[in-house]
N, C-alpha and C positions, 0 to 999 in steps of 0.2 A: 523273193516276190517283184515282179514288176512294180515300179512308184509309180505310173498312172493307175493299177488295179483299184478299182472302188469297191469290192469285197468287205469285209469284217477285219479287220488285220489283229485285232485285240486279241481274241483266242489263238488263233494259230500263233502268233508271235510269244506268248507266253510260256510255248513247249519249244519252239527255235528263236528265242531271243540270243542263246549263246552264238551260235550258229551267224543270225545273220549282223550282232556285235562282230565280228571278224570280217565279216564281207562291207558293211557300211559304217564300223564307227569312227572311232577318233582319228585312227591311222589315214583311213582314205581321204579323209577330209583337209589334210596334211600335206600330204605330198603326193609325187608320180602325176601320169597321166590324166587320172579322177579327180584331183584336187579340184575343192570349191573353191573355185575363182570367179573372178567377175567375166562376161561375156559381153563385150564392147560392139558385136557387129551390130549393123542397122538392118532394118527389114522387120520383120512377124515375129514377134517375140513367141516361144512356144515354150509349153509348161517345162519342158528339160533346162530350158536358157533360165528361167526363174528360180528352177532349184539348184542352178549353179551361181547363178550371181545373189542371190536372196542372203545364200549363207554369210557371205564374203561381206556383204552390208551387213548382216547382224553382229560378225565379229569385230568391226572397225566400229559400229555402234556402241559397243558393249567398252572396249578399250576408251574411245573419246569423249563418253562421257564419265570414266572411272578410270582413267591413265594409271594409278596406282595401284590398280589390278595387275600390272605385269610384275611387280615386284613383289607380289603379295602371296601367301600360298589360297590357291583356288579351293572356293567352297562348294559345298553340294545340299539341292535341298531333299526335305525328306521323302520326296519323289522322285528321285537320283534314280536309284536302284529299279525304279518301275520303269520310267523313261530308257534305261540302260534295255530292260529287259522285254521292250515292247520296239529296240531296235534303233532307237530314236539316234540320230546324227549328233556328237557330244559336241558343245563349243565351248570356248571361256566368254561371260557375257556378267558384267557387271559384279564380277569378281568371283561369282558361281559357273560350274559345267551345269550346261543346260541343252536340251533337246531342240534344234535348229529347224528340224526336222524328223519326220517320223516316215517309215515304208509309203504311203500314200503319197508323199509329196508337196511342195510347198502350193502348187496349184491345187492338187487333188484338198489336199485339207481347207484353203480356203472354200474351196467351192463347196466342202464338206459344211462347213461353219456356217455359210449362205442355204444352204439347201436344209439341213437338220438339225444337229449339234455338236459342237466341238469341246473338249475339255482341255483346258491351259494349266498348267503349273505356274504360276506366278508368286511363288514363297520367295523368291527374292527381294521383293518387294519390303517395303518395312511398316509393319503394323505397331501402332499406339495408341496407348490409351493416358487420356487426362484424365483426373481427378482433382475434385476440388468444388466448392458451391460457387465458385467465379471463375471456373476454365474457359467459360465461354466468353465471356468478357477480358480475358487476359490474352487466350489466343484473338483476341478481334484486333490487340494490338500489334500484329504480326502480321495480318490478312486482311484483305478487301470483302471479305466476305461477310456476310449475316449468318452468325452463331447462335448471337441472342435468343435470333426468330425462329432458331431449328426446332420444330414440334420433337417431343420423343419418337424414335423410328424414322426420323427422318434425316436426308443426307442431302450435302451439297458440294458443288466443285470451287477451290478456290486458288488462291497461288501467294505460297509466303514470297514477300517484296522486301528490296532493297532501299536504300536512300534515294535512290534515282530510280525507284519502280520500276526495275528490273524481277525479275523472276527466278526468286534464288531456288526454286521450286514449285511446282503444282501437284495436289493430294485434292483427297476424299476427306471429307470431315460429319460424322455421324452422330448424329444425339441417340446413346443407345438408353438414355432416361436417368441413368445413374451416373454418367461418365460420358465423355467424347472419344468416340473411334476414330482415327487417324490412319489412311493409307498412303504412304509418299513413294517417290520412286526408289527402287534398289540401289542405284549408281547413286543415289544424292541422299541414302539415309544418314549415314553418321555425319555428313555437314548439317543435316536440318535438326537430328538429336541434339550435336552440340549447340545450332544456333538457336532453338528452342530451348533449352535448358538454358542457356546463360539469359535469356530473355523474360522467363514466363517468372512470376513470382514467386516464392519461396511456400505459398500453402496453393499452390496448382502442383500436381505431383505427375509428372510425369514417367510412363510405366513401356519400356519397350517389350513387346512383345515376343520374345526369341524362341520359344515355345510351341507358337501355331505357326501352322504352311495356310498357306491360301491359293485357292483354285480358282480356275472360275469357266461356269457352263456356259455357252456363248450359242446362238440360234434359233430359229425358230420352233424348234422342238424342245427346246431347254425347260419348256414351262410345264408339260407334258410329263417329261422327266421326273424333274424335281416333284412334281402333285404325285407320282406313284410314292415315292421315298417320301413324302413329307406333306400330307395332305393338308391342302387349308394355306400353303406358300404361295398358290396360282393367285390368290387373294394379294399380292403383292403388289404394287404399281411400280413404275420407275420412278429408282432414287429414294426409295425406301427401304428398309430392313425389318431383320427380327431375330429372335432367338429360336433355334429350333434344336432338336435331336436327328441327326439322319445317320442310320446304319447303326446305331447305336452311340453315337458321338456328337456331345456337345459344342455347337455349331453357333456363329454368329452369320446368317444369309443377308445378302445385300441384291435387291433388284437392279445390276447395274454391270458394266463392262466399257470393254475398250474394241468394241467390233463394231459398232455399229446398231447391232441385233439386237434383239431381245436375249436378256441372259439374265444369271445370277454368277456374284462372289460368294466363296464360301472361305470364311475360319473355321478353320480346325486343328485341335490339339496336334503337333507332333506326329505322337503315337496311334495315331485316327488316321493320319492323312492316307496312307497307304491302301489300308480296308476301304476307305470311302471313295475314294480312285478307282477301285477296280469296280467296286458297285457300280458306279457311273460308267465305267466301260463296260458294263456287263449287259447295259441297256442297249438294245439294238440300234437306236437312231446315233449314237454315241464313238465318236473316234478322239483320238488322241492327236493334239495340236501344239506344231510347234513353234519357235521364235519368228520363222519367216512367214508363216500365214498371219501371226500376230500384227507383223507389221503391216503387213499388203492389206488385212482389213480395216485396219486403224488407218491407213492412209487412203482410204476408198471413203472412208465414214469423216475425212477432213478432221481428224483428230490430233491437236499438238503433241509431241515427242521432245519432251525437256533435254536440252544439251543439243538440241537440231533448229526445230520450230520456234522454240520459245528457248532462252536462257537470261543469264542476269544483266544481259544487257537491251533486253526486250520487255516492253511493258506490258500489261494486259491490254490495254489500247491500242499500241501497234500490232498484236495478236490477233485481236478481232475477238476479244474475249470482254467485252463490254458488258454482255447480260450476265456475267457472274458477279459483275458491282452493283448491289441493290442502291435504292434513290439516295437509304440514309445513309449509307455510308459515304456515297458521292457526294453528299452535303458537310457533312461531319467529319470527316477524314478520320483522324486518330490512327492510320496505320504509315510503315515506312513508306516513304515517296509519295505521301494522298499529294502533294503541291505539284507535282510533274503530272502525274495522272489526271488527277482535277482539272490542268492546264489543257490535258490535251483531249480529255471528254468536252471541254468549253471549245477549245478552238482547232482542235482535229490534228493526226498524229501528222508527221513528215511522213513515212512509213505504213503501208498496210501490209499485213499479209492476204494473200490472197490463192485461191485457187487457180492450177494452171492445167489447159487440156493442148498437148503439143496438135498438132497435124501428123498424119502419116503415122509410123508405128516405133520409130525412132526414143525409147524414154530419156529425160531429164535425167541426171544424176543430181545427188546433194552437191552442191560449189558450182552449176551449171549457170555463167555470168546471161542476165536478162538484159536485151535491149526493147528499147522500144520502137517504131517502125520507120524511123527519122536516122536509127542508128547509135544514141543515146544510150549510153550503160544506165540503167535505170535500177537495179538488182540482182538479185540470186536466188536461186532453187535452197530451197532447206529440206525438203525432201522430195523422192521422185524416182518414179519405177513403172511398172506396167499395172494395171487392176484387173485380175483375171472376171469380177461379175461386172464390171464394165465394159472389157474386151478391149482392150487400147492404152496406151501410156496414159500418165497420168504424176501431176506434180504441185507442191506448195512451196509459196516463196513469198520474200516480201519486194514491192518495188515501190517506187514516190509515189503518195498517195493521189497525185494528179493522173497514173495510170493506172489505177486498181479499178476502174467502172467494170463492171460484167458485161463479158464478149469484146473488151478493149484489144486490139491485135497489141501480139507482144513476139519477140525473136528468140530463140535458143540457141545459144552457141554452141554446136557438138559437136566435138572432135574440128574442132575450127570452121565449122559451116555453122549461118546463122539461118538455125528451120524455122516456120513459122508455128506462132500456139495463139492460145487465146486464154482474157482474163474468162474462168468458168466458177459457177457458185458451187457452194460446199453444201450439203456432204455432195461426193462424189454420185454416190447410189443413196437410195431413199432409205431413212432408219428405220429399222423397227421396234424401236421401245416401245412399250406397253405402259399407258398413260391412262387404262381405264375406258 
């Protein structure tokens, strides 16, 4: 099927999956004249070009976030067989073989999610439950978020920090009522589990939920799809959650996601994941979406990717995540790196994460050097590419704070040439979160 086809791919590829696997599967992704490689030509970035360079970026991203995966056996998620059946182009990512794209192609999947609803397999992420009467107090010793103030059914974004204020990982924390539910990044989950287990008191019990899959339904039509399957779920607002039975499976559903769109994340037992995914994909608004579109969607939304836009050397203040640290924690501290973070809140950081809009059509990739207008090196790009919804190139990166003001002119060194750009507000496209 043409990668630009906008019709329904789910039903067609349930019967044609094996044939399409031969045509577009892993072998094609690694060799020959049709291999998935970066296209560095300047000029307009068409959908076929995005489909070439985005898989390569995802592959490198997975290896950089988790270099040990090269030497360890590849894992699969409970939805792996379905991804293959649907014609997914499978690549190693964060220790798993996952689909970077489906027959719709990266640009088609991106645009479909913005217009209707896309289903993402995010089962590589780490799901953790913390049990114990003092679990919130204990977790606050590891991160700067307000966990004690979380009402039942509410969730917050925060970061595990080190003694220098650097970000070990970013995560979501939900108060389910009788325990805390955490979702951490897949490439970091082993280290996160070790870090938390070593730091938490014996009265706080950590449970790694290896028997559960995780999927995300994102896009403006996600709520109508979910409401047909789970009446009442439409009453959730952004960053709230509830237990629900979906297609016979006991699930935990949050109104959240990583695309900038309205949507839901669904934790479901492994044994029920395939049936639930098929039930969602059978809805007319829904298409399967791969890692490539997930990355372009989150970039347009101005959302950080750990290992790229944030890491153990960047603080939440440098990363422009001040909003995630409430007043009580700013004043009281009591988390790793508090002194560093408090000083940056008071005096300002030396560098800041910014949005970048290059002029012209040439995208700036990760690592691109950023110059001031007088030619001085002032920073580097951490994520960059083409924004299908934006209709042009976009990037994020860090620059010296004095150059971080919106609309400040910049130079991007691309293939030995300094190309003009400017600092831009984020998100690059309006967010679609439902706040009530």
